[in-house]
C-alpha positions as CSV (number, residue, x, y, z in Angstrom):
1,M,47.7,23.1,-16.9
2,E,48.6,21.0,-14.3
3,R,47.3,23.0,-11.5
4,V,43.9,23.7,-12.9
5,V,43.5,20.0,-13.9
6,R,44.4,19.7,-9.9
7,H,42.1,22.3,-8.8
8,F,39.3,21.2,-11.2
9,Q,39.4,17.8,-9.5
10,E,39.6,19.0,-5.8
11,E,36.8,20.9,-6.5
12,L,35.3,17.8,-8.2
13,E,35.6,15.9,-5.0
14,A,34.3,18.6,-2.8
15,L,31.3,18.3,-4.8
16,Q,31.0,14.6,-4.2
17,G,31.5,15.5,-0.5
18,R,28.3,17.5,-0.2
19,L,26.6,15.1,-2.6
20,L,26.9,12.6,0.0
21,E,26.2,15.0,2.8
22,M,22.8,15.2,1.4
23,G,22.2,11.7,0.6
24,G,23.4,10.9,4.7
25,L,20.6,13.8,5.1
26,A,17.8,11.9,2.7
27,E,18.3,8.9,4.2
28,E,18.3,9.5,8.1
29,R,14.8,11.9,7.1
30,V,13.8,8.8,5.5
31,R,14.4,6.6,9.1
32,L,12.9,8.6,10.7
33,A,9.6,9.2,9.7
34,V,9.6,5.4,9.1
35,Q,10.5,4.9,12.7
36,G,8.2,7.3,13.9
37,L,5.1,5.5,12.2
38,V,6.4,2.1,13.6
39,E,6.4,3.5,17.1
40,R,4.1,6.2,17.3
41,D,6.1,8.6,17.9
42,T,5.0,12.0,17.0
43,G,7.9,14.1,18.4
44,L,10.1,12.2,15.4
45,L,7.6,13.0,12.8
46,D,7.0,16.6,13.6
47,G,11.0,16.5,13.2
48,V,11.1,15.4,9.9
49,L,8.7,18.3,9.2
50,Q,10.0,21.4,10.6
51,H,13.8,20.2,9.3
52,D,13.6,20.8,5.6
53,E,16.2,23.7,5.3
54,P,19.4,21.5,5.8
55,I,18.5,19.5,2.6
56,N,16.8,22.7,0.4
57,E,20.4,24.9,1.0
58,L,22.7,21.9,0.2
59,H,20.4,21.5,-3.3
60,I,20.9,24.9,-4.1
61,E,24.5,24.9,-3.0
62,I,25.3,22.0,-5.2
63,D,23.4,22.6,-8.2
64,N,25.4,26.0,-8.1
65,R,28.9,24.1,-7.6
66,C,27.8,22.3,-10.7
67,F,27.0,25.0,-12.6
68,K,30.3,26.8,-11.9
69,L,32.2,23.7,-13.1
70,L,30.6,23.3,-16.0
71,A,31.0,27.5,-16.8
72,L,35.0,27.9,-15.7
73,H,36.5,24.7,-17.2
74,Q,34.2,22.5,-19.7
75,P,34.8,19.6,-19.2
76,V,34.5,16.9,-21.9
77,A,33.3,12.8,-21.7
78,T,33.6,11.0,-18.4
79,D,33.9,14.5,-16.2
80,L,31.0,16.4,-18.3
81,R,28.9,13.0,-17.7
82,A,30.3,12.9,-13.4
83,I,29.0,17.0,-13.4
84,V,25.5,16.2,-15.3
85,A,25.0,13.3,-13.3
86,A,25.5,15.2,-10.3
87,V,22.7,17.7,-10.9
88,K,20.8,14.9,-11.6
89,I,21.7,13.1,-8.3
90,N,20.9,16.2,-6.7
91,T,17.9,16.8,-7.8
92,D,16.8,13.1,-7.1
93,L,17.9,13.8,-3.6
94,E,16.0,16.4,-2.8
95,R,12.8,14.6,-3.6
96,V,13.7,12.1,-1.5
97,G,13.8,14.5,1.4
98,D,10.3,15.7,0.4
99,L,8.9,12.4,0.3
100,A,10.9,11.8,3.7
101,V,8.4,15.0,4.5
102,N,5.3,13.5,2.7
103,I,5.5,9.9,5.0
104,A,5.7,11.8,7.7
105,E,2.2,13.9,7.3
106,A,0.4,10.5,6.3
107,A,2.1,8.9,9.7
108,K,0.9,11.9,12.0
109,R,-3.0,11.5,10.2
110,Y,-2.6,7.5,10.9
111,L,-1.7,7.9,14.3
112,V,-4.8,9.7,15.2
113,H,-6.5,6.2,14.4
114,P,-6.5,3.0,16.1
115,P,-3.3,0.9,14.6
116,V,-5.0,-0.9,11.6
117,K,-2.5,-3.7,12.0
118,Q,1.1,-4.6,13.3
119,L,3.8,-2.9,11.0
120,I,5.9,-5.3,9.4
121,D,6.3,-4.8,5.7
122,I,6.4,-1.0,5.6
123,P,9.7,-0.9,8.1
124,R,11.0,-3.9,5.4
125,M,10.4,-1.3,2.8
126,G,11.8,1.9,4.9
127,D,15.4,-0.2,5.1
128,I,15.3,-1.7,1.6
129,A,14.8,1.7,0.4
130,Q,17.6,3.3,2.7
131,S,19.8,0.6,1.6
132,M,19.3,1.3,-2.2
133,L,19.7,5.1,-2.1
134,R,23.3,4.4,0.4
135,D,24.7,2.1,-2.3
136,S,23.6,4.1,-4.9
137,L,25.8,6.8,-3.9
138,D,28.2,4.7,-3.1
139,S,28.4,3.2,-6.4
140,F,28.8,7.2,-7.2
141,V,31.8,7.6,-5.2
142,R,33.1,4.2,-6.0
143,R,32.6,4.2,-10.0
144,D,31.0,0.6,-9.5
145,I,28.8,0.0,-12.0
146,G,28.3,-3.6,-10.2
147,L,27.1,-2.1,-7.6
148,A,24.3,0.0,-9.4
149,H,23.0,-2.7,-10.8
150,Q,22.5,-4.3,-7.9
151,V,20.4,-1.7,-6.8
152,L,18.4,-1.9,-10.2
153,N,17.7,-5.3,-9.2
154,E,16.6,-4.6,-5.5
155,D,13.7,-2.3,-6.7
156,D,11.8,-5.4,-7.7
157,E,11.6,-6.8,-4.1
158,L,10.4,-3.0,-3.2
159,D,7.4,-3.5,-6.2
160,G,6.6,-6.6,-4.6
161,L,6.1,-5.3,-1.0
162,K,4.3,-2.3,-2.2
163,T,1.6,-4.7,-4.1
164,Q,1.7,-6.9,-1.2
165,I,0.3,-4.2,1.5
166,F,-2.0,-2.6,-0.8
167,R,-3.8,-6.4,-1.3
168,E,-3.9,-6.9,2.6
169,L,-5.1,-3.6,3.6
170,L,-7.8,-3.9,0.8
171,T,-8.9,-6.5,2.7
172,F,-8.8,-4.8,6.4
173,M,-11.2,-1.7,4.2
174,L,-13.8,-4.4,2.7
175,Q,-13.7,-5.9,6.6
176,A,-14.1,-2.8,8.4
177,P,-15.0,0.6,6.8
178,A,-13.5,2.1,10.2
179,T,-10.5,0.9,9.2
180,V,-10.3,2.8,5.5
181,E,-8.9,6.1,6.3
182,P,-5.9,5.1,8.5
183,A,-5.4,2.3,5.7
184,L,-5.2,4.7,2.6
185,D,-2.6,6.6,4.5
186,L,-0.4,3.3,5.1
187,I,-0.6,2.7,1.1
188,L,0.6,6.4,0.4
189,V,3.6,5.8,2.6
190,S,4.1,2.4,0.8
191,R,3.5,4.2,-2.3
192,H,6.3,7.1,-1.2
193,L,8.8,4.3,0.0
194,E,8.4,2.4,-3.6
195,R,9.2,6.4,-5.0
196,I,12.4,6.7,-2.5
197,G,13.6,3.4,-4.6
198,D,13.0,4.8,-7.9
199,H,15.0,7.8,-7.2
200,A,17.9,5.5,-5.6
201,T,17.4,3.4,-8.9
202,N,17.6,6.9,-11.1
203,I,20.5,7.5,-9.3
204,A,22.5,4.3,-10.3
205,E,21.4,4.5,-13.5
206,D,23.2,7.7,-13.9
207,V,26.1,6.2,-12.3
208,I,26.3,3.5,-15.1
209,F,25.9,6.4,-18.0
210,M,28.5,8.1,-15.9
211,V,31.1,5.3,-16.0
212,S,30.3,3.1,-19.1
213,A,28.3,6.1,-21.1
214,L,25.5,3.5,-21.5
215,D,22.1,4.5,-20.6
216,V,20.1,1.9,-19.2
217,R,17.2,3.8,-18.5
218,H,14.0,1.9,-19.1
219,H,15.6,-1.2,-19.3
220,A,17.0,-0.2,-22.7
221,P,20.8,-0.1,-23.3
222,T,22.3,2.3,-26.0
223,H,26.1,1.7,-27.4
224,P,28.5,3.2,-25.4
225,Q,29.2,7.1,-26.3
226,A,32.7,9.2,-26.3
């Protein structure tokens, strides 16, 4: 029995390691997509667009690891919540990778045009989104509810920047019709970055549920479960 328990814990740790690897890949792709936009570097953007396979392969592998653990060990309570959280986090990270591709695609369209404005808030959004993603995964590894709540609080700043970017770019579009197409692509980038923050928030909420059995989705905590 002790050997079975030890094997299960080793498998959980391996699963955690693969999730961290996937998170690192997703975060790096977001960083490169934003950097390619800011520096007007199509080579960086092409790299994001052409190297989607590692995240997709990890997505399948992690799901398989989770389902195998559920089938072989039939975990309960905290261990069960940890595996269910891993399945959901895996999906969130895969979608972050997809959003990095979306950013790179919008950036490539934007670079066909002259710059609309100096990019200040979009890089800030990128930094915040990456930080939220990193902190949410750290909270998962460390079972740190405080850090998870910090991620939830950061989401408001990201939303505020997205609204600010939209208003500023709308002013440019009204004043100069030639800026409409590239400005819309910048608005899309800001929305994709906001969505990345939402996925980081999802991960943080899963961590809180995993550790405390509290469901804080939609900011409506329920009573702890077994």
